[in-house]
C-alpha positions as CSV (number, residue, x, y, z in Angstrom):
1,M,98.3,269.3,263.3
2,I,98.1,267.2,266.4
3,G,100.6,268.2,269.1
4,L,101.0,271.8,268.1
5,G,103.0,273.7,270.6
6,W,102.1,277.1,272.2
7,N,104.4,279.0,269.9
8,T,102.8,277.5,266.8
9,L,99.3,278.3,268.1
10,S,100.4,281.8,268.9
11,A,101.7,282.2,265.3
12,L,98.5,280.8,263.9
13,S,96.6,283.4,266.0
14,G,97.7,286.1,263.6
15,G,99.6,288.0,266.3
16,H,96.6,288.4,268.7
17,N,97.5,288.7,272.4
18,M,95.9,285.5,273.5
19,T,96.2,283.7,276.8
20,R,96.5,279.9,277.0
21,K,92.8,279.8,278.0
22,G,91.8,281.8,274.9
23,C,94.0,280.0,272.4
24,P,92.6,278.2,269.4
25,R,91.9,274.5,270.3
26,L,91.8,271.8,267.6
27,V,88.7,269.7,267.6
28,G,89.0,266.3,265.9
29,A,92.1,265.3,264.0
30,L,91.8,267.9,261.2
31,G,89.2,270.4,260.2
32,L,87.7,272.4,263.0
33,W,88.9,275.3,265.2
34,H,87.2,276.0,268.5
35,L,87.9,279.6,269.5
36,E,87.2,280.1,273.2
37,G,88.6,283.6,273.4
38,G,87.0,285.5,270.5
39,S,87.7,285.9,266.9
40,G,91.5,285.6,266.7
41,G,93.0,282.6,265.0
42,V,92.9,280.9,261.7
43,R,93.1,282.6,258.3
44,M,89.6,283.8,257.6
45,S,89.7,286.9,255.5
46,Y,86.0,287.1,254.6
47,I,84.8,286.3,258.1
48,K,87.1,288.9,259.6
49,H,85.5,291.5,257.4
50,V,81.8,290.7,258.2
51,I,82.1,290.2,262.0
52,Q,80.1,292.9,263.8
53,P,81.4,294.7,266.9
54,G,80.6,292.6,269.9
55,E,80.2,289.4,267.9
56,N,82.5,286.5,268.8
57,I,83.5,283.5,266.7
58,V,82.8,280.3,268.5
59,V,83.9,277.7,265.9
60,I,85.5,277.9,262.6
61,G,84.8,274.9,260.3
62,R,86.6,273.9,257.2
63,L,86.6,271.3,254.5
64,S,88.0,268.0,255.5
65,W,91.4,266.8,254.1
66,I,89.3,264.2,252.3
67,V,88.9,266.7,249.4
68,Y,92.4,265.5,248.4
69,H,91.1,262.0,247.7
70,R,91.5,262.2,243.9
71,A,95.1,263.5,244.3
72,I,95.9,260.7,246.7
73,A,94.3,258.1,244.4
74,F,96.3,259.3,241.4
75,A,99.6,259.2,243.4
76,V,98.9,255.7,244.8
77,V,98.0,254.4,241.3
78,G,101.1,256.0,239.8
79,I,103.4,254.5,242.5
80,I,101.8,251.0,242.1
81,L,102.0,251.3,238.3
82,A,105.7,252.4,238.5
83,I,106.6,249.4,240.7
84,L,104.8,247.0,238.4
85,E,106.4,248.5,235.3
86,R,109.8,248.3,236.8
87,I,109.3,244.6,237.8
88,Y,107.5,243.3,234.7
89,I,108.3,245.6,231.8
90,N,111.5,247.4,232.7
91,Q,111.2,250.1,230.0
92,D,112.5,253.5,231.2
93,W,110.4,255.5,228.7
94,L,107.2,253.9,229.8
95,L,108.1,254.4,233.5
96,I,108.8,258.1,232.8
97,A,105.7,258.6,230.7
98,S,103.3,256.9,233.2
99,G,105.1,258.5,236.2
100,G,104.8,262.0,234.6
101,L,101.2,261.5,233.7
102,F,100.0,260.3,237.1
103,G,102.3,262.8,238.8
104,A,100.8,265.6,236.9
105,L,97.3,264.4,237.5
106,A,98.0,264.1,241.3
107,L,99.5,267.6,241.3
108,I,96.7,269.2,239.4
109,T,94.0,267.6,241.6
110,A,95.9,268.4,244.8
111,I,96.1,272.1,243.8
112,H,92.4,272.1,243.0
113,A,91.5,270.6,246.3
114,W,93.8,273.0,248.2
115,F,92.1,275.9,246.4
116,L,88.7,274.6,247.4
117,R,89.8,274.4,251.0
118,W,91.4,277.8,250.9
119,T,88.4,279.6,249.4
120,T,85.8,278.0,251.7
121,E,85.1,279.6,255.0
122,I,82.6,278.4,257.6
123,A,82.1,280.1,261.0
124,V,79.7,279.9,263.9
125,T,79.5,283.0,266.0
126,D,77.5,283.7,269.0
127,K,74.9,285.4,266.8
128,R,74.9,283.7,263.4
129,I,76.4,281.1,261.0
130,I,78.5,282.4,258.1
131,Y,79.4,280.4,255.0
132,K,81.5,281.6,252.1
133,R,83.0,279.8,249.1
134,G,84.7,280.9,245.9
135,F,87.4,283.4,245.0
136,I,86.6,285.4,241.9
137,T,82.9,284.5,241.9
138,R,81.9,284.4,245.6
139,H,78.9,282.7,247.1
140,T,78.0,283.6,250.7
141,A,75.2,282.6,253.1
142,E,74.4,283.7,256.6
143,M,71.7,282.7,259.0
144,N,71.0,284.1,262.4
145,M,71.0,281.7,265.3
146,D,67.4,282.3,266.2
147,K,66.4,281.2,262.7
148,V,68.0,277.8,262.9
149,A,65.4,275.0,263.4
150,S,67.8,272.0,263.1
151,V,71.1,270.9,261.9
152,D,71.2,267.6,260.0
153,V,74.5,265.7,259.7
154,D,75.1,262.9,257.2
155,Q,78.1,260.7,257.5
156,P,78.8,257.6,255.4
157,L,80.8,254.8,257.0
158,L,84.1,256.1,255.7
159,G,83.1,259.6,256.9
160,R,82.6,258.3,260.4
161,M,86.0,256.6,260.4
162,L,87.8,259.7,258.9
163,D,85.6,262.3,260.7
164,Y,84.0,264.1,257.8
165,G,80.4,264.5,256.5
166,S,77.7,266.7,255.2
167,I,75.8,269.3,257.1
168,R,72.4,270.8,256.3
169,I,71.1,273.8,258.3
170,V,67.3,274.0,258.2
171,G,65.6,277.3,258.9
172,T,62.5,277.9,261.1
173,G,59.0,278.2,259.7
174,G,59.9,276.7,256.4
175,A,62.6,279.4,255.7
176,P,65.4,278.1,253.5
177,G,68.5,277.3,255.5
178,I,72.1,277.3,254.4
179,E,72.7,274.9,251.5
180,R,74.1,271.4,252.1
181,L,77.7,271.7,253.0
182,D,79.6,268.6,251.9
183,R,83.0,267.1,253.1
184,I,83.1,269.1,256.3
185,G,85.7,268.1,258.8
186,S,84.4,267.3,262.3
187,P,80.7,267.8,261.4
188,L,79.4,266.6,264.7
189,A,81.4,269.2,266.6
190,L,80.2,271.9,264.2
191,R,76.6,270.8,264.7
192,N,77.1,270.8,268.5
193,A,78.4,274.3,268.4
194,I,75.3,275.4,266.5
195,D,72.8,273.4,268.6
196,V,74.2,274.8,271.9
197,K,72.9,278.3,270.9
């Protein structure tokens, strides 16, 4: 995603007439879109439908690529196992069986992680925070900016190195906030977009 050209960004904008000043800008390596020019940009079907007239999207958050960690682990273990089997055992049927098993596990977990990323939408507008997850059964949460008391970010050491973490939005006056959002890409940039309001 780093180094996207203007044509690629224009294509991502969904055909909106956008100037270079209003184009989507990536924040962090992967995971957060900062929209300076309004609500054009990234795929966000639910968010597009709930935006009110005069409301502008400031930031669109998304799950970090770290949700693919199981698929990556299965692929790495499968490759290491295949190399070790070729060196020490040299049985083709065992190589095919273990390669097929770990390949299938990597593929299934990668599809599941992709589906989680695809069905989760997070947006900060100039008026509220919008969160949606799910496809057939959908869970949504919204909070007006004037009801936000604080935004807590938790990042483990690996999360700091790979720029992901958990966000918890706390409401004012003891009001329940938005549930804890885990494995969010660029959580500090998302928090800063909320805190600025």
